[in-house]
C-alpha positions in Angstrom: 7.8 47.6 28.5 9.1 45.5 25.6 9.0 42.3 27.5 5.5 43.0 28.9 4.4 43.4 25.3 6.2 40.2 24.3 4.5 38.3 27.1 1.1 39.8 26.2 1.1 38.7 22.6 2.7 35.3 23.6 -0.2 34.7 25.9 -2.6 35.2 23.0 -0.8 32.6 20.9 -0.5 30.2 23.9 -4.2 30.5 24.5 -4.9 29.4 20.9 -2.4 26.6 21.1 -3.8 25.2 24.4 -7.4 25.4 23.1 -6.6 23.5 19.9 -5.1 20.5 21.7 -7.6 20.5 24.6 -10.6 20.4 22.2 -9.0 17.3 20.7 -9.2 15.6 24.1 -12.9 16.7 24.4 -13.8 15.3 21.0 -15.3 11.9 22.3 -17.3 13.8 24.9 -18.7 16.2 22.2 -19.8 13.2 20.0 -21.5 11.6 23.0 -23.2 14.8 24.1 -24.8 15.6 20.8 -25.4 12.0 19.8 -23.8 12.8 16.4 -21.7 10.8 13.9 -17.9 10.9 13.8 -17.9 12.5 10.4 -20.3 15.3 11.4 -18.4 16.0 14.6 -15.1 16.0 12.7 -16.2 19.3 11.2 -15.5 20.8 14.6 -11.8 20.5 13.7 -12.2 20.8 9.9 -13.9 24.1 9.9 -11.3 25.5 12.3 -8.5 24.3 10.1 -10.1 25.7 6.9 -11.0 29.1 8.4 -7.7 29.7 10.2 -5.8 28.8 7.0 -7.8 31.2 4.9 -7.8 34.0 7.4 -4.0 34.2 7.8 -3.1 36.1 4.7 -6.2 38.3 5.0 -5.4 39.2 8.6 -1.7 39.7 7.7 -2.7 42.2 5.0 -5.2 43.9 7.3 -2.6 44.1 10.1 -0.2 46.0 7.8 -3.0 48.4 6.7 -4.9 49.3 9.9 -2.1 48.5 12.4 -1.1 45.4 14.4 -2.5 46.5 17.8 -6.0 47.0 16.5 -5.9 43.8 14.4 -4.6 41.8 17.4 -7.4 43.2 19.6 -10.0 42.4 17.0 -8.7 38.8 16.7 -8.9 38.5 20.5 -12.5 39.7 20.4 -13.4 37.2 17.7 -11.7 34.4 19.6 -13.5 35.2 22.9 -16.8 35.4 21.1 -16.2 32.1 19.3 -15.2 30.5 22.6 -18.4 31.8 24.3 -20.7 30.6 21.5 -18.9 27.2 21.5 -19.4 26.9 25.3 -23.2 27.5 25.1 -23.8 25.7 21.7 -27.1 23.8 21.9 -26.4 21.7 18.8 -23.4 20.4 16.9 -24.3 22.7 14.0 -24.1 25.8 16.3 -20.8 24.5 17.7 -19.3 24.2 14.1 -20.4 27.8 13.3 -18.9 29.0 16.6 -15.6 27.2 15.9 -15.6 29.1 12.5 -15.8 32.4 14.4 -13.2 31.2 16.9 -10.9 30.3 14.0 -11.0 33.8 12.6 -9.5 35.1 15.8 -7.2 32.1 16.4 -5.8 32.1 12.9 -5.2 35.9 13.1 -3.1 35.8 16.2 0.2 34.7 14.5 0.4 37.3 11.7 -0.6 40.2 13.9 1.5 39.1 16.9 4.7 38.5 14.8 4.3 42.0 13.4 4.1 43.4 17.0 7.2 41.4 18.1 9.2 42.5 15.0 8.4 46.2 15.7 9.2 46.0 19.4 12.5 44.3 18.9 14.0 45.8 15.7 17.6 45.2 16.8 17.1 41.6 17.9 14.2 40.6 15.7 15.6 37.2 14.8 16.0 36.2 18.4 12.6 37.6 19.5 10.7 35.9 16.6 12.6 32.7 17.2 11.7 32.6 20.9 8.1 33.5 19.9 8.0 30.4 17.8 8.6 28.2 20.9 5.3 29.4 22.5 3.1 27.1 20.4 4.7 23.8 21.5 4.3 24.9 25.1 0.6 25.0 24.5 0.7 21.6 22.9 2.1 20.2 26.2 -0.4 22.0 28.5 -3.4 21.5 26.3 -4.0 17.8 26.5 -3.3 17.6 30.2 -5.4 20.7 31.1 -8.1 19.5 28.7 -8.2 16.0 30.1 -8.6 17.4 33.6 -11.3 19.9 32.6 -13.3 17.3 30.6 -13.2 14.7 33.4 -14.2 17.1 36.1 -16.3 19.8 34.5 -17.4 18.4 31.1 -16.4 19.3 27.6 -17.8 22.8 27.6 -15.2 23.8 30.2 -12.5 23.7 27.5 -14.2 26.7 25.9 -15.3 28.5 29.0 -11.7 28.7 30.3 -10.7 30.7 27.3 -12.9 33.6 28.2 -11.3 34.8 31.5 -7.8 34.4 30.2 -8.8 35.9 26.9 -10.2 39.0 28.7 -7.0 39.4 30.7 -5.0 39.4 27.4 -7.5 41.7 25.8 -7.3 44.3 28.7 -3.5 44.1 28.8 -3.3 44.5 25.0 -5.6 47.6 25.1 -3.4 49.4 27.7 0.1 48.0 27.1 0.5 47.6 23.3 1.8 50.7 21.5 -0.2 52.3 18.8 1.9 51.3 15.8 2.4 52.8 12.4 0.1 51.9 9.6 1.5 51.0 6.2 -1.7 52.3 4.6 -3.6 51.1 1.6 -7.0 49.5 1.0 -8.4 46.0 1.3 -9.0 44.3 -2.0 -12.5 43.0 -1.0 -13.2 41.3 -4.4 -9.8 39.5 -4.2 -10.5 38.6 -0.6 -13.9 37.0 -1.6 -12.3 35.1 -4.5 -9.4 33.8 -2.3 -11.8 32.8 0.4 -13.9 30.8 -2.0 -11.1 29.0 -3.8 -9.2 28.1 -0.6 -12.3 27.0 1.3 -13.5 24.9 -1.6 -10.1 23.3 -2.0 -9.7 22.5 1.7 -13.4 21.4 2.0 -13.0 19.0 -1.0 -9.9 17.5 0.6 -11.8 17.1 3.9 -14.8 15.4 2.2 -12.7 12.9 0.3 -10.5 12.3 3.4 -13.4 11.5 5.6 -15.3 9.1 3.4 -14.4 7.6 0.0 -17.5 6.7 -2.0 -19.4 7.8 -5.1 -21.2 10.6 -3.3 -18.0 12.0 -1.6 -16.1 11.9 -4.9 -18.9 13.8 -6.7 -19.0 16.4 -4.0 -15.2 16.8 -3.9 -15.1 17.0 -7.7 -17.7 19.8 -7.7 -15.8 21.7 -5.0 -12.5 21.4 -7.0 -14.2 22.8 -10.1 -15.4 25.8 -8.0 -11.9 26.1 -6.6 -10.3 26.2 -10.1 -12.9 28.8 -11.3 -12.3 31.1 -8.4 -8.6 30.6 -8.4 -8.5 31.9 -12.0 -10.7 34.9 -11.0 -8.4 35.5 -8.0 -5.3 35.6 -10.1 -6.9 38.0 -12.6 -8.1 40.2 -9.8 -4.7 40.3 -8.1 -2.9 41.2 -11.4 -5.2 44.1 -12.0 -5.7 45.4 -8.4 -3.7 48.4 -7.2 -3.8 47.0 -3.6 -3.6 43.2 -4.1 -3.8 40.8 -1.1 -1.1 38.7 -2.6 1.2 40.6 -4.9 1.8 38.3 -7.9 5.1 39.9 -8.8 6.4 39.2 -5.3 5.1 35.6 -5.3 6.9 35.0 -8.6 10.3 36.0 -7.3 12.7 33.1 -6.8 13.2 33.7 -3.0 9.5 33.8 -2.4 8.8 30.7 -4.6 11.5 28.9 -2.6 10.0 30.0 0.8 6.5 29.0 -0.2 7.7 25.6 -1.5 9.5 25.0 1.7 6.6 26.1 3.9 4.1 23.9 1.9 6.2 20.8 2.3 6.9 21.7 5.9 3.2 21.8 6.5 2.8 18.4 4.8 5.5 16.7 6.9 5.1 18.5 10.2 1.5 19.7 10.6 -0.7 17.3 8.7 0.5 13.7 9.2 1.8 14.3 12.7 -1.9 14.4 13.8 -2.0 10.7 12.9 0.8 9.8 15.4 -1.6 8.7 18.2 -3.4 6.4 15.7 0.0 5.1 14.5 1.1 4.4 18.1 -2.2 2.5 18.9 -2.2 0.4 15.7 1.5 -0.4 15.3 2.6 -0.5 19.0 -0.7 -1.4 20.6 -0.8 1.6 23.0 -3.9 2.7 24.8 -5.4 6.2 24.3 -3.5 7.8 27.1 -0.1 6.4 26.0 -0.7 7.3 22.3 -1.3 10.9 23.3 1.6 11.1 25.7 4.1 10.2 23.0 3.6 13.7 21.6 4.9 15.4 24.7 8.6 14.7 24.1 8.2 16.1 20.6 7.0 19.4 22.1 9.8 19.5 24.6 12.3 18.8 21.9 10.8 21.7 19.9 11.0 24.1 22.8 14.6 23.3 23.7 16.0 23.3 20.1 14.0 26.4 19.1 15.4 28.3 22.2 19.0 27.3 21.4 18.7 28.2 17.7 17.0 31.5 18.5 19.9 32.5 20.8 22.5 31.8 18.1 20.5 32.7 14.9 22.4 35.9 14.2 25.7 34.0 14.4 24.6 30.8 12.5 22.4 32.5 9.9 19.2 30.9 8.5 20.3 28.2 6.2 22.3 25.8 8.3 19.7 25.5 11.1 17.1 24.9 8.4 19.3 22.2 6.8 20.0 20.6 10.1 16.4 20.7 11.1 15.3 19.3 7.8 17.7 16.4 7.9 16.8 15.5 11.5 13.1 15.7 10.7 13.5 13.4 7.7 15.5 11.0 9.9 12.6 10.8 12.4 10.2 10.1 9.6 12.4 7.3 8.3 12.5 5.8 11.8 8.7 5.9 11.9 8.6 4.2 8.5 11.0 1.5 9.7 8.6 0.8 12.7 11.3 -0.6 14.9 10.4 -3.0 17.7 12.4 -4.2 20.8 15.5 -2.0 20.1 18.6 -2.2 22.3 20.7 1.0 22.7 23.8 1.0 24.9 22.7 -2.1 26.6 19.2 -0.8 27.4 16.2 -2.4 25.8 13.4 -0.2 24.5 9.8 -1.4 23.8 7.2 0.4 21.8 6.7 3.3 24.3 10.4 3.9 24.6 11.0 3.8 20.9 8.2 6.3 20.2 9.5 8.7 22.9 12.9 8.7 21.3 11.6 9.2 17.8 9.3 12.0 18.8 12.1 13.7 20.7 14.2 13.6 17.5 11.3 14.9 15.5 10.9 17.8 17.9 14.6 18.7 17.8 14.4 18.9 14.0 11.2 21.0 13.8 12.4 23.3 16.6 15.7 23.9 14.9 14.2 24.8 11.5 11.3 26.9 12.8 13.0 30.1 14.0 15.3 30.2 11.0 12.5 29.6 8.4 10.2 32.1 10.0 12.9 34.8 10.0 14.1 33.9 6.5 10.6 34.5 5.1 10.3 37.9 6.9 13.8 38.9 5.6 12.4 39.0 2.1 10.0 41.8 2.9 10.5 43.2 6.4 8.2 46.2 5.9 5.3 43.7 5.4 6.0 41.4 8.4 2.4 40.5 9.1 1.5 39.9 5.4 4.5 37.6 5.0 3.6 35.7 8.1 0.1 35.3 6.9 1.2 33.9 3.5 3.6 31.6 5.2 0.8 30.3 7.5 -1.5 29.8 4.5 1.0 27.6 2.7 1.8 25.6 5.8 -1.9 25.1 6.6 -2.7 24.1 3.0 0.2 21.6 3.0 -1.0 20.1 6.2 -4.6 19.7 4.9 -3.4 18.1 1.7 -1.0 15.6 3.4 -3.7 14.7 5.9 -6.1 13.8 3.1 -3.6 11.9 1.1 -2.5 10.0 4.2 -6.1 9.1 5.0 -6.7 7.8 1.5 -3.6 5.7 1.6 -4.5 4.2 4.9 -8.0 3.3 3.6 -6.3 1.2 0.9 -4.5 -1.2 3.2 -5.8 -3.9 5.4 -2.4 -3.8 7.1 -2.4 -0.2 8.4 1.2 -0.5 9.4 2.2 -0.9 5.7 0.2 2.2 4.9 2.0 4.2 7.5 5.3 3.0 6.2 4.6 4.3 2.7 3.4 7.7 4.2 6.4 8.3 6.4 9.0 7.2 3.9 7.4 9.3 1.2 7.4 12.3 3.4 11.0 11.8 4.5 12.1 11.8 0.8 9.9 14.9 0.1 11.4 16.7 3.1 15.0 16.0 2.0 14.1 17.4 -1.4 13.6 20.8 0.2 17.4 21.2 1.0 18.2 22.6 -2.5 15.3 25.0 -2.0 16.8 26.3 1.2 19.8 27.7 -0.7 17.4 29.9 -2.7 16.3 31.6 0.5 18.2 34.4 2.4 21.2 33.2 4.3 21.2 35.8 7.0 20.0 39.3 8.0 21.9 42.1 6.4 21.3 45.8 6.2 19.6 46.6 2.9 16.8 48.6 1.2 13.3 47.5 1.7 12.6 44.8 -0.9 9.9 45.7 -3.4 8.9 44.5 -6.8 10.2 47.8 -8.3 13.8 47.1 -7.4 13.5 43.6 -8.6 14.6 41.9 -5.4 18.2 42.7 -6.1 19.0 42.8 -2.4 17.4 39.4 -1.8 19.4 38.0 -4.7 22.5 39.4 -3.1 21.7 37.7 0.2 21.1 34.4 -1.7 24.5 34.6 -3.3 26.3 35.1 -0.1 27.2 32.3 2.3 
């Protein structure tokens, strides 16, 4: 039964992962179909990123209150509804709204699903969550290939239609196979939820606006959105301090282990999620690859992630959390440095490698680094507050998503400043490599391994977490 449940929630995450990459393949066809501009069509992705980032901590909190099974099912329903509305969208505006609905479900899969996995495998939680982390890169391999075939044979709407039958299968399986879990209880802080939604959405929207176009109008819009962000951020903090049932407990967030975890996840998002979406552009501009080749270079990265994530997950209890994270961080930084060097015509062991070969090697290295650190960092965050698995997973996702959005905007601005785009990429990758290496001291503030202890709460001052931090 455990493994059927694991497969069920994994299929939900896989569905979301495949959809995200397949929509990217359908993007040119969407622009052509609606006869719209690149900037307007770009909101098909932007709105999904904003909504999924915002919804993660909210869904995480909701999951701990009303139960993970019900939350997971609700997310599936929202995802299926969003996919259906996307498939029949008559205008680009309707498609953007439909993607917003789809993102609420897609963004909620991870917090609720991780909670289900943690409950089903209490004795081997680290291994189960580590293996669960390898599902997403599988979708990143399948998505572009499946999406390319669907778009070329059935049109761009098919990448949304295909979600519905598979989504319904996962939905039916979830209803009958998932156990009715225990509820932590509590209430939703609706006022805090509104404040957080406004301040995060205005922040991410301002970054998107300035990232798409840099001119007087975009700067004015982005500035206005940032002012709104600051106002509602202050309101949010005041609300969370006074609320009896806060969405984000300020006392918890102020504790050194949580600060360290959030810093790590934010920089992780900057280096791994945001700028990596520019890799196809980098491959085309620096190595003169065509569209197919530039997309294909991402495949070995996903394979590297799957392999290293699986290996680390198997030995996580033996190795602990810190050393896989340190290894993964160093390897990831090394891959960023290689990208910044922009090597050409390299010879290794007597074999010559051109642009394609070089990119395949670098992307494999990058995948090994990311895959090694992901299971450890995911479990280390949960170790801080194991009775709030979904909430912690949601907060982690929010910081990673925000980091990705910010790095993407900064990278776009930097690239706009250089006629030689290769020089712009060099600055971006080298800066991110340095920033990634700076997270190594932060890792030592996070739990080193899983140990029996009391549930960590603000009332006991995180004494057990501090004990874990002091142990090797």
